[in-house]
N, C-alpha and C positions, 0 to 999 in steps of 0.2 A: 435229458428231457425228451419227451416223445415228439414225433412229427405228426402234424395234421395236414392232410391234402384236401384240396377242393376241386371238385368236378361239377360244373353247373352249365346251364344254358342261359346265364345272366348277361353274357357279353361283357364288353369293356366300357360301354358308354354310361350305363346307369350306376347308381351308388351301391347296388346290392353286394357285389363281391367285396368292395372296400369295407362296407358295414360289417360283414361277417368277420373279416380279419380283425377289425377294431374290437368287436365283441369278444373274440378269442383272446386277444392281447389284454383286454381289460380283466380277464379272469386268470390268465397265465402269461405273464409278461415275458418270460424267457422261453416260450414255446417256439418251435420252428414251423412255419406254414409254407406249403409248396402248392402252387397252382398247377394242376394237371391240365385242365382246360376250362375256359369259360365260354367256349365257342361251339358247344354242342347245339345242334339244331333244336329249336324250341320243342319241348315235350317228346323228343325222339329217344325212346327207351332203348332200342337196339343199338343206336349209335353210342349212347352213353355206356351201355354194357360192354361194347367192343373196346372203347377207350380205356375203361377202368380195368378190364380183364388184362389188357396188354401193358398197362402201366404199373399196377400195384406191386408186382413181384420184384420190381427193381428197387423198391424201398425196403428198409430194414424191418425185421420182424417187430411187431408191436406198433407199427404205424397205424394211425386212425384216418380213415377215408370218409369225408363227408361228400355225399352225392346229392346235389340239389337239382333234381329233375322231376317235374310233375309231383311236387311234394305237398300240395295242399291236402290237409287232413279231411277225409270224409269217410262214410261207412264202407266204401269200396277201395279206399286208399289209405290204409293204416301205415304207421311208421314203425320201422324195425331197426334193430341193431344186430349185426351178425359178426360172430368170430369165426374166421375161416383162414386156414393156413397161417395161423398166428398173427393175422391182421384183423383190424376191426373196421366194419363198414356200417355207416349210418345213412339211411335213405328211406324212401317210401317203398312199401311192399307192392310194387307195380310191375314186377318182372325184371327189373334191372339186375338183381342178384342171381337170377336163374342161370345165366350164362356161366358165371363163376361156379355156382353150385353144381352144375352139370359135369364139371371136370374135377372138382375137389369137394368132398363132403364137408359141410360146415360143422364146426365144433359145437356151436351154440347159436340159437336164434331167439331173440326176445321181441315181443311186441311192446313198443314203448308206451308207458301208461302214466306219464307225468303231466299230461295236458291239463288236468284239473287244477294244477298249481301254476299254470302259465296261461295268460291271456295273449293270444297272438294272431296276427294275420300274415305273418312271415315266419313259418315254422323252421326254415333252414337257419335263420338268425336266432330265434328264441328257443327252439327245441333241440335241433341237431347240434348247435354249438354247446348247449348245456350238457348234453349227453357226451359229446366228444371231450369236453374238459373234465367231466367226471371220470371217464375212462383214462384220460391222460394222467390224472392224479392217482391212478391205481384202483379206481372203483370197479366193482363187478357189475355185470350186465343185469343180474337179477334185481338189483336195487332200482333200476329205472324201467323195468319191464317184466312181463310174464313170459315164461318159456313157451315157445311154440315149436312145432315139428316141421311145418311145411311153409313154403313161400309160393307166391303166384308165379306161374310159368310165363315165359315170353313167347309170343307167337313166332312161328317159323324158325325156331331155334335149330332144329335138326332137319336136314334135307330129306326129301321123300325118295324112296327107291321103289320101282314097280315090282310086281310079282315075278316077272321074268328076269329080274336083276340085270336088265340091259339099259336102264335109264335112271339117271339121278336128276331130280328137279330141285334146284336150289333157289335161294332168294338173295337179293342184294341187301346187305345189312349195314353197309357203311360206304361213304364216298369220302376219300381223304382230300387233303389240301391240294394235291396235284390233279384231282379229278379222277383218280384211279378208283375202280369199282370193286369192292370187296364183297364176296359172297359168303354164305354160311357153310360152304363145302370145305371141310378141313382135309389136309393131305391124308391123314390116316383113314378117314372115312372113304375118300376117293380110292385109295389103294386097296381097301377091303372089297370094293365092288369091281375095280378095274381088271385085276387078274391078267395083266399083260395084253388085253385086247386093244385094238385100235379104237379110237373114239373121235367124236366130233362135239365140240362145245359151241352152243348156240346162245346168243343174246340178241334179242330182236332179230334183225336180218343179217347179223354178223356171225361168221362161223370161224372156228379155229380147230386145228387138228394136232396141235403140239403145245405142250406146257414147257416153257423155258425154265432154266435154272436161275437165271438172273436177267434183268432188263436188257443189258447190252448184248445178250446172246443173239438178238435180232440184227445186230450190225455185222456186215461183211467187212472185216478189217483189212481184207486183201485189196479192196477198192480204194482208190485215192480219196482222201477225206472230203475234198470239195465236191465229189461226185456221188457220195453215198445217199444223200436225201433220206436219212433215217428218221429224223424228227417227225413225229406224227404217225409213225407206224404202230398199228395195234398188235398187242401180244397178250399172252396169258402166262402167269407165273404163280407159284405158291409163295406168298409174301413172307416176310420175316417172322410173322406170327403163325404161319402154317395154313393160311386161308387162301383159297383159290381167288385170284385177283385178275381182272381184266384191266389192262393198262395201255397207255400210249407212250412210246419211247420219248423221253425228255418233254413230257407234256407241259403245256402252259395254257390255261383256260383263256388267256387274253391274246395269244398269238397262234400257235399251231393247233390249239384245241386239246381236249382230253378225252378219255374213254367215256366219261359221263356226257360231255357236250357233243362229241362227234357221233356217238352211237345212240344218243338219246336215252341213256340208262339213268334210272333214279332208284332211290331206296324202295324196297319191297318189290321191285321188278323180278321177273323169273329168269334164271339162267339154267339151261338144260345141258346135261352131258349124255349123249347117246353112244353106247358101246356097240361096235360093229362086229360082224362075223369076220374072223381072221381069213 
């Protein structure tokens, strides 16, 4: 039996996530449901896109992913189902899928058109669940929607490079549980502009001139442990997903602080890489 994953901004307090699971089990009692996250910041499209991009490929082919972010149906926010990389994604056409589709071409996109058969004020429960269960039973996308060729883009998906090719202007797209700040600058993109030149990374009034391989690279292990004072030091790495990340070593928002709290960085802030003359 297929797996259905859930990624939403519903949180854990309210009934929404539980109701969705109950509705799925009511149709398919032996289905497997996996929560990817219910802690996406409310209506945060880029955050949801980053999470699903980095989670989906760990699941088996054929997995169905329900993404419940900004899903209210209106003329500017249609519902879609996408087959991509042999996975299925059900969500609103609000830019969430553009991060995935920029890396892998979708096999099929349909605009869901079963709304005339369903009266709902909770489309994730009433529409997305119905579509997910249809797919889980082996149903085709054409039955629940009309084929379309394009999806809405997400803003600030690709960093900007100036004409002189000596500056990258990136954007903060995600802040993780540790308060680490993830930008939209991917390693491959950076290396394509870098070309071995020295550089300076700027975020507000903080500057870095080195990208570490891992977080603990900032530690001088030759110094006695009690004298290192490493916690709270800022650094830059390419994280496990290949994105440029500004972090604080062993960060804790409640004690030593984090890159987000100490540097005043938030989603959609600008991070600049200036390449210097050798």
